[in-house]
TORTILO-742771 format. One record per atom (N, C-alpha, C, O): residue number from 0; residue in three letters; atom name; z, y, x. Coordinates in nm, 4 decimals, always signed. Layout:
BEGIN
PT     n   res   atom         pz         py         px
PT   NUM   ALA     CA          Z          Y          X
...
END
This chain:
BEGIN
PT     n   res   atom         pz         py         px
PT     0   MET      N    -2.9185   -10.2580    +0.6539
PT     0   MET     CA    -2.9870   -10.3757    +0.6030
PT     0   MET      C    -3.0974   -10.3304    +0.5073
PT     0   MET      O    -3.0722   -10.2468    +0.4206
PT     1   PRO      N    -3.2182   -10.3834    +0.5212
PT     1   PRO     CA    -3.3278   -10.3439    +0.4322
PT     1   PRO      C    -3.3055   -10.3964    +0.2904
PT     1   PRO      O    -3.2330   -10.4934    +0.2683
PT     2   ALA      N    -3.3694   -10.3301    +0.1967
PT     2   ALA     CA    -3.3600   -10.3708    +0.0565
PT     2   ALA      C    -3.4220   -10.5091    +0.0388
PT     2   ALA      O    -3.5089   -10.5494    +0.1161
PT     3   LYS      N    -3.3774   -10.5799    -0.0617
PT     3   LYS     CA    -3.4306   -10.7124    -0.0942
PT     3   LYS      C    -3.4730   -10.7144    -0.2396
PT     3   LYS      O    -3.4149   -10.6457    -0.3236
PT     4   GLY      N    -3.5745   -10.7933    -0.2684
PT     4   GLY     CA    -3.6218   -10.8044    -0.4049
PT     4   GLY      C    -3.6996   -10.9317    -0.4256
PT     4   GLY      O    -3.7082   -11.0167    -0.3370
PT     5   TYR      N    -3.7558   -10.9437    -0.5430
PT     5   TYR     CA    -3.8439   -11.0560    -0.5748
PT     5   TYR      C    -3.9376   -11.0133    -0.6859
PT     5   TYR      O    -3.9170   -10.9103    -0.7501
PT     6   ILE      N    -4.0402   -11.0929    -0.7080
PT     6   ILE     CA    -4.1369   -11.0610    -0.8123
PT     6   ILE      C    -4.1549   -11.1806    -0.9039
PT     6   ILE      O    -4.1235   -11.2943    -0.8688
PT     7   GLU      N    -4.2061   -11.1516    -1.0215
PT     7   GLU     CA    -4.2497   -11.2557    -1.1144
PT     7   GLU      C    -4.3934   -11.2252    -1.1511
PT     7   GLU      O    -4.4270   -11.1112    -1.1831
PT     8   VAL      N    -4.4781   -11.3264    -1.1466
PT     8   VAL     CA    -4.6189   -11.3114    -1.1810
PT     8   VAL      C    -4.6427   -11.3775    -1.3160
PT     8   VAL      O    -4.6156   -11.4963    -1.3337
PT     9   ASN      N    -4.6931   -11.3003    -1.4101
PT     9   ASN     CA    -4.7284   -11.3538    -1.5406
PT     9   ASN      C    -4.8665   -11.4179    -1.5265
PT     9   ASN      O    -4.9676   -11.3485    -1.5155
PT    10   GLU      N    -4.8692   -11.5488    -1.5270
PT    10   GLU     CA    -4.9931   -11.6219    -1.5023
PT    10   GLU      C    -5.0952   -11.6075    -1.6147
PT    10   GLU      O    -5.2129   -11.6377    -1.5949
PT    11   LEU      N    -5.0530   -11.5627    -1.7302
PT    11   LEU     CA    -5.1487   -11.5398    -1.8386
PT    11   LEU      C    -5.2359   -11.4178    -1.8098
PT    11   LEU      O    -5.3466   -11.4067    -1.8623
PT    12   TYR      N    -5.1860   -11.3261    -1.7261
PT    12   TYR     CA    -5.2595   -11.2046    -1.6939
PT    12   TYR      C    -5.3230   -11.2067    -1.5553
PT    12   TYR      O    -5.4221   -11.1373    -1.5328
PT    13   CYS      N    -5.2688   -11.2842    -1.4625
PT    13   CYS     CA    -5.3198   -11.2864    -1.3247
PT    13   CYS      C    -5.4605   -11.3449    -1.3216
PT    13   CYS      O    -5.4845   -11.4536    -1.3741
PT    14   LYS      N    -5.5545   -11.2713    -1.2590
PT    14   LYS     CA    -5.6924   -11.3195    -1.2493
PT    14   LYS      C    -5.7364   -11.3380    -1.1045
PT    14   LYS      O    -5.8559   -11.3383    -1.0751
PT    15   ALA      N    -5.6401   -11.3536    -1.0144
PT    15   ALA     CA    -5.6663   -11.3864    -0.8740
PT    15   ALA      C    -5.7552   -11.2848    -0.8035
PT    15   ALA      O    -5.8418   -11.3220    -0.7244
PT    16   CYS      N    -5.7341   -11.1573    -0.8320
PT    16   CYS     CA    -5.8165   -11.0538    -0.7681
PT    16   CYS      C    -5.7757   -11.0303    -0.6227
PT    16   CYS      O    -5.8525   -10.9723    -0.5459
PT    17   GLU      N    -5.6576   -11.0739    -0.5845
PT    17   GLU     CA    -5.6021   -11.0647    -0.4487
PT    17   GLU      C    -5.5644   -10.9237    -0.4045
PT    17   GLU      O    -5.5340   -10.9038    -0.2868
PT    18   LEU      N    -5.5651   -10.8264    -0.4930
PT    18   LEU     CA    -5.5233   -10.6917    -0.4537
PT    18   LEU      C    -5.3776   -10.6906    -0.4097
PT    18   LEU      O    -5.3430   -10.6230    -0.3128
PT    19   CYS      N    -5.2929   -10.7634    -0.4786
PT    19   CYS     CA    -5.1515   -10.7683    -0.4413
PT    19   CYS      C    -5.1337   -10.8362    -0.3056
PT    19   CYS      O    -5.0489   -10.7957    -0.2260
PT    20   VAL      N    -5.2128   -10.9380    -0.2798
PT    20   VAL     CA    -5.2034   -11.0116    -0.1532
PT    20   VAL      C    -5.2418   -10.9223    -0.0359
PT    20   VAL      O    -5.1719   -10.9196    +0.0654
PT    21   THR      N    -5.3515   -10.8497    -0.0487
PT    21   THR     CA    -5.3991   -10.7688    +0.0625
PT    21   THR      C    -5.3183   -10.6416    +0.0822
PT    21   THR      O    -5.3112   -10.5904    +0.1939
PT    22   ASP      N    -5.2565   -10.5888    -0.0249
PT    22   ASP     CA    -5.1827   -10.4628    -0.0137
PT    22   ASP      C    -5.0342   -10.4797    +0.0162
PT    22   ASP      O    -4.9666   -10.3806    +0.0439
PT    23   CYS      N    -4.9821   -10.5997    +0.0115
PT    23   CYS     CA    -4.8397   -10.6214    +0.0388
PT    23   CYS      C    -4.8112   -10.5937    +0.1868
PT    23   CYS      O    -4.8678   -10.6599    +0.2737
PT    24   PRO      N    -4.7232   -10.4956    +0.2164
PT    24   PRO     CA    -4.6969   -10.4613    +0.3563
PT    24   PRO      C    -4.6141   -10.5653    +0.4311
PT    24   PRO      O    -4.6032   -10.5590    +0.5536
PT    25   HIS      N    -4.5555   -10.6612    +0.3587
PT    25   HIS     CA    -4.4691   -10.7603    +0.4221
PT    25   HIS      C    -4.5260   -10.9018    +0.4170
PT    25   HIS      O    -4.4565   -10.9979    +0.4501
PT    26   ASN      N    -4.6516   -10.9149    +0.3760
PT    26   ASN     CA    -4.7187   -11.0458    +0.3665
PT    26   ASN      C    -4.6373   -11.1478    +0.2873
PT    26   ASN      O    -4.6176   -11.2615    +0.3302
PT    27   VAL      N    -4.5915   -11.1042    +0.1723
PT    27   VAL     CA    -4.5085   -11.1888    +0.0869
PT    27   VAL      C    -4.5926   -11.2759    -0.0055
PT    27   VAL      O    -4.5494   -11.3850    -0.0430
PT    28   LEU      N    -4.7113   -11.2302    -0.0428
PT    28   LEU     CA    -4.7896   -11.2963    -0.1467
PT    28   LEU      C    -4.9114   -11.3709    -0.0935
PT    28   LEU      O    -4.9670   -11.3383    +0.0114
PT    29   ALA      N    -4.9503   -11.4719    -0.1697
PT    29   ALA     CA    -5.0723   -11.5475    -0.1437
PT    29   ALA      C    -5.1193   -11.6052    -0.2772
PT    29   ALA      O    -5.0462   -11.6034    -0.3763
PT    30   LEU      N    -5.2400   -11.6553    -0.2779
PT    30   LEU     CA    -5.2893   -11.7248    -0.3971
PT    30   LEU      C    -5.2544   -11.8723    -0.3849
PT    30   LEU      O    -5.2701   -11.9319    -0.2783
PT    31   ASP      N    -5.2077   -11.9300    -0.4929
PT    31   ASP     CA    -5.1709   -12.0712    -0.4952
PT    31   ASP      C    -5.2970   -12.1532    -0.5209
PT    31   ASP      O    -5.3398   -12.1680    -0.6353
PT    32   MET      N    -5.3549   -12.2050    -0.4165
PT    32   MET     CA    -5.4810   -12.2781    -0.4268
PT    32   MET      C    -5.4642   -12.4193    -0.4834
PT    32   MET      O    -5.5630   -12.4892    -0.5059
PT    33   ASP      N    -5.3401   -12.4613    -0.5064
PT    33   ASP     CA    -5.3138   -12.5938    -0.5629
PT    33   ASP      C    -5.2955   -12.5913    -0.7139
PT    33   ASP      O    -5.2847   -12.6964    -0.7772
PT    34   ARG      N    -5.2920   -12.4716    -0.7718
PT    34   ARG     CA    -5.2688   -12.4591    -0.9153
PT    34   ARG      C    -5.3725   -12.3693    -0.9796
PT    34   ARG      O    -5.4349   -12.2864    -0.9132
PT    35   LEU      N    -5.3900   -12.3867    -1.1085
PT    35   LEU     CA    -5.4785   -12.3006    -1.1884
PT    35   LEU      C    -5.4013   -12.2475    -1.3085
PT    35   LEU      O    -5.3174   -12.3172    -1.3657
PT    36   THR      N    -5.4306   -12.1239    -1.3457
PT    36   THR     CA    -5.3723   -12.0661    -1.4661
PT    36   THR      C    -5.4459   -12.1225    -1.5876
PT    36   THR      O    -5.5477   -12.1898    -1.5716
PT    37   PRO      N    -5.3966   -12.0964    -1.7080
PT    37   PRO     CA    -5.4696   -12.1424    -1.8280
PT    37   PRO      C    -5.6121   -12.0880    -1.8364
PT    37   PRO      O    -5.6978   -12.1480    -1.9014
PT    38   LYS      N    -5.6375   -11.9757    -1.7713
PT    38   LYS     CA    -5.7723   -11.9186    -1.7724
PT    38   LYS      C    -5.8571   -11.9655    -1.6553
PT    38   LYS      O    -5.9726   -11.9246    -1.6436
PT    39   GLY      N    -5.8031   -12.0504    -1.5679
PT    39   GLY     CA    -5.8806   -12.1087    -1.4590
PT    39   GLY      C    -5.8763   -12.0342    -1.3269
PT    39   GLY      O    -5.9633   -12.0546    -1.2422
PT    40   TYR      N    -5.7769   -11.9480    -1.3072
PT    40   TYR     CA    -5.7634   -11.8731    -1.1822
PT    40   TYR      C    -5.6495   -11.9301    -1.0980
PT    40   TYR      O    -5.5574   -11.9925    -1.1506
PT    41   HIS      N    -5.6568   -11.9082    -0.9677
PT    41   HIS     CA    -5.5469   -11.9432    -0.8779
PT    41   HIS      C    -5.4485   -11.8269    -0.8800
PT    41   HIS      O    -5.4840   -11.7168    -0.8380
PT    42   PRO      N    -5.3250   -11.8480    -0.9278
PT    42   PRO     CA    -5.2312   -11.7365    -0.9432
PT    42   PRO      C    -5.1681   -11.6934    -0.8109
PT    42   PRO      O    -5.1603   -11.7709    -0.7156
PT    43   ALA      N    -5.1240   -11.5694    -0.8075
PT    43   ALA     CA    -5.0489   -11.5192    -0.6927
PT    43   ALA      C    -4.9073   -11.5763    -0.6993
PT    43   ALA      O    -4.8547   -11.6018    -0.8076
PT    44   TYR      N    -4.8472   -11.5957    -0.5838
PT    44   TYR     CA    -4.7082   -11.6412    -0.5782
PT    44   TYR      C    -4.6450   -11.5918    -0.4487
PT    44   TYR      O    -4.7143   -11.5463    -0.3577
PT    45   MET      N    -4.5136   -11.6014    -0.4418
PT    45   MET     CA    -4.4407   -11.5556    -0.3237
PT    45   MET      C    -4.4396   -11.6664    -0.2190
PT    45   MET      O    -4.3710   -11.7674    -0.2352
PT    46   VAL      N    -4.5152   -11.6473    -0.1127
PT    46   VAL     CA    -4.5211   -11.7451    -0.0053
PT    46   VAL      C    -4.4103   -11.7191    +0.0969
PT    46   VAL      O    -4.3711   -11.8096    +0.1706
PT    47   ASN      N    -4.3603   -11.5962    +0.1013
PT    47   ASN     CA    -4.2586   -11.5558    +0.1982
PT    47   ASN      C    -4.1519   -11.4728    +0.1259
PT    47   ASN      O    -4.1386   -11.3536    +0.1535
PT    48   PRO      N    -4.0756   -11.5335    +0.0337
PT    48   PRO     CA    -3.9854   -11.4556    -0.0521
PT    48   PRO      C    -3.8743   -11.3824    +0.0221
PT    48   PRO      O    -3.8285   -11.2781    -0.0245
PT    49   GLU      N    -3.8304   -11.4337    +0.1349
PT    49   GLU     CA    -3.7215   -11.3679    +0.2076
PT    49   GLU      C    -3.7637   -11.2340    +0.2674
PT    49   GLU      O    -3.6778   -11.1539    +0.3044
PT    50   ALA      N    -3.8932   -11.2082    +0.2776
PT    50   ALA     CA    -3.9424   -11.0822    +0.3329
PT    50   ALA      C    -3.9630   -10.9746    +0.2268
PT    50   ALA      O    -3.9914   -10.8597    +0.2605
PT    51   CYS      N    -3.9493   -11.0101    +0.0991
PT    51   CYS     CA    -3.9742   -10.9134    -0.0091
PT    51   CYS      C    -3.8649   -10.8073    -0.0123
PT    51   CYS      O    -3.7459   -10.8386    -0.0127
PT    52   THR      N    -3.9075   -10.6813    -0.0145
PT    52   THR     CA    -3.8134   -10.5696    -0.0235
PT    52   THR      C    -3.8108   -10.5083    -0.1628
PT    52   THR      O    -3.7330   -10.4163    -0.1879
PT    53   GLY      N    -3.8934   -10.5570    -0.2529
PT    53   GLY     CA    -3.8993   -10.5009    -0.3870
PT    53   GLY      C    -3.9631   -10.3634    -0.3899
PT    53   GLY      O    -3.9300   -10.2811    -0.4753
PT    54   CYS      N    -4.0547   -10.3379    -0.2968
PT    54   CYS     CA    -4.1158   -10.2044    -0.2850
PT    54   CYS      C    -4.2022   -10.1689    -0.4058
PT    54   CYS      O    -4.2168   -10.0510    -0.4380
PT    55   GLY      N    -4.2594   -10.2683    -0.4729
PT    55   GLY     CA    -4.3357   -10.2436    -0.5942
PT    55   GLY      C    -4.4837   -10.2160    -0.5743
PT    55   GLY      O    -4.5547   -10.1914    -0.6719
PT    56   ILE      N    -4.5318   -10.2192    -0.4520
PT    56   ILE     CA    -4.6734   -10.1919    -0.4268
PT    56   ILE      C    -4.7614   -10.2925    -0.4995
PT    56   ILE      O    -4.8646   -10.2555    -0.5555
PT    57   CYS      N    -4.7222   -10.4174    -0.4989
PT    57   CYS     CA    -4.8014   -10.5213    -0.5650
PT    57   CYS      C    -4.8182   -10.4914    -0.7143
PT    57   CYS      O    -4.9268   -10.5083    -0.7697
PT    58   ALA      N    -4.7108   -10.4472    -0.7784
PT    58   ALA     CA    -4.7181   -10.4161    -0.9213
PT    58   ALA      C    -4.8042   -10.2938    -0.9482
PT    58   ALA      O    -4.8726   -10.2875    -1.0504
PT    59   VAL      N    -4.8016   -10.1979    -0.8592
PT    59   VAL     CA    -4.8801   -10.0753    -0.8775
PT    59   VAL      C    -5.0295   -10.1041    -0.8657
PT    59   VAL      O    -5.1087   -10.0496    -0.9426
PT    60   VAL      N    -5.0694   -10.1888    -0.7707
PT    60   VAL     CA    -5.2121   -10.2148    -0.7492
PT    60   VAL      C    -5.2685   -10.3202    -0.8441
PT    60   VAL      O    -5.3904   -10.3343    -0.8542
PT    61   CYS      N    -5.1829   -10.3942    -0.9136
PT    61   CYS     CA    -5.2303   -10.4991    -1.0040
PT    61   CYS      C    -5.3012   -10.4363    -1.1241
PT    61   CYS      O    -5.2380   -10.3650    -1.2020
PT    62   PRO      N    -5.4312   -10.4616    -1.1403
PT    62   PRO     CA    -5.5056   -10.3986    -1.2492
PT    62   PRO      C    -5.4704   -10.4534    -1.3877
PT    62   PRO      O    -5.5036   -10.3920    -1.4891
PT    63   ASP      N    -5.4041   -10.5674    -1.3921
PT    63   ASP     CA    -5.3732   -10.6295    -1.5206
PT    63   ASP      C    -5.2236   -10.6309    -1.5526
PT    63   ASP      O    -5.1819   -10.6966    -1.6479
PT    64   ALA      N    -5.1433   -10.5603    -1.4750
PT    64   ALA     CA    -4.9982   -10.5529    -1.4961
PT    64   ALA      C    -4.9365   -10.6920    -1.5061
PT    64   ALA      O    -4.8525   -10.7176    -1.5924
PT    65   ALA      N    -4.9784   -10.7807    -1.4178
PT    65   ALA     CA    -4.9294   -10.9184    -1.4196
PT    65   ALA      C    -4.8026   -10.9371    -1.3377
PT    65   ALA      O    -4.7421   -11.0443    -1.3420
PT    66   ILE      N    -4.7611   -10.8349    -1.2631
PT    66   ILE     CA    -4.6484   -10.8493    -1.1710
PT    66   ILE      C    -4.5324   -10.7607    -1.2149
PT    66   ILE      O    -4.5497   -10.6422    -1.2433
PT    67   THR      N    -4.4139   -10.8211    -1.2198
PT    67   THR     CA    -4.2904   -10.7479    -1.2441
PT    67   THR      C    -4.2062   -10.7588    -1.1179
PT    67   THR      O    -4.1874   -10.8680    -1.0642
PT    68   VAL      N    -4.1554   -10.6450    -1.0706
PT    68   VAL     CA    -4.0775   -10.6408    -0.9470
PT    68   VAL      C    -3.9306   -10.6195    -0.9810
PT    68   VAL      O    -3.8961   -10.5375    -1.0660
PT    69   TYR      N    -3.8457   -10.6944    -0.9134
PT    69   TYR     CA    -3.7011   -10.6807    -0.9284
PT    69   TYR      C    -3.6420   -10.6515    -0.7917
PT    69   TYR      O    -3.6876   -10.7047    -0.6904
PT    70   ARG      N    -3.5405   -10.5669    -0.7895
PT    70   ARG     CA    -3.4743   -10.5321    -0.6650
PT    70   ARG      C    -3.3252   -10.5622    -0.6794
PT    70   ARG      O    -3.2625   -10.5264    -0.7791
PT    71   TYR      N    -3.2699   -10.6286    -0.5781
PT    71   TYR     CA    -3.1275   -10.6587    -0.5792
PT    71   TYR      C    -3.0486   -10.5309    -0.5545
PT    71   TYR      O    -3.0887   -10.4463    -0.4745
PT    72   GLU      N    -2.9366   -10.5177    -0.6237
PT    72   GLU     CA    -2.8512   -10.4016    -0.6024
PT    72   GLU      C    -2.7683   -10.4230    -0.4768
PT    72   GLU      O    -2.7223   -10.5335    -0.4481
PT    73   ARG      N    -2.7507   -10.3152    -0.4035
PT    73   ARG     CA    -2.6646   -10.3207    -0.2853
PT    73   ARG      C    -2.5197   -10.2985    -0.3281
PT    73   ARG      O    -2.4918   -10.2297    -0.4262
PT    74   ASN      N    -2.4302   -10.3575    -0.2531
PT    74   ASN     CA    -2.2885   -10.3298    -0.2741
PT    74   ASN      C    -2.2585   -10.1887    -0.2263
PT    74   ASN      O    -2.3251   -10.1390    -0.1355
PT    75   LYS      N    -2.1618   -10.1248    -0.2845
PT    75   LYS     CA    -2.1258    -9.9889    -0.2442
PT    75   LYS      C    -2.0809    -9.9877    -0.0971
PT    75   LYS      O    -2.1007    -9.8877    -0.0280
PT    76   ALA      N    -2.0224   -10.0946    -0.0499
PT    76   ALA     CA    -1.9761   -10.1017    +0.0884
PT    76   ALA      C    -2.0939   -10.1035    +0.1854
PT    76   ALA      O    -2.0817   -10.0553    +0.2980
PT    77   GLU      N    -2.2088   -10.1589    +0.1427
PT    77   GLU     CA    -2.3268   -10.1658    +0.2293
PT    77   GLU      C    -2.3989   -10.0324    +0.2386
PT    77   GLU      O    -2.4610   -10.0027    +0.3406
PT    78   ALA      N    -2.3915    -9.9523    +0.1343
PT    78   ALA     CA    -2.4656    -9.8263    +0.1282
PT    78   ALA      C    -2.4090    -9.7198    +0.2147
PT    78   ALA      O    -2.4621    -9.6088    +0.2187
END
């Protein structure tokens, strides 16, 4: 079974550069065109959360460190 994870986007730092969206290998992220951050940007969000593996690529490419990645722990029986 592949790893699973999720992310949190700090909207105070996200400036809608879309680097996380374009670099995500699982097409998990998109810009939320219905919302604006306090600074007037469309924030990134998880459009396909069940596909997230917690790989961390989005956090690495984010120039403003707006993304925190979490990975679910596997049970010892699964490993």
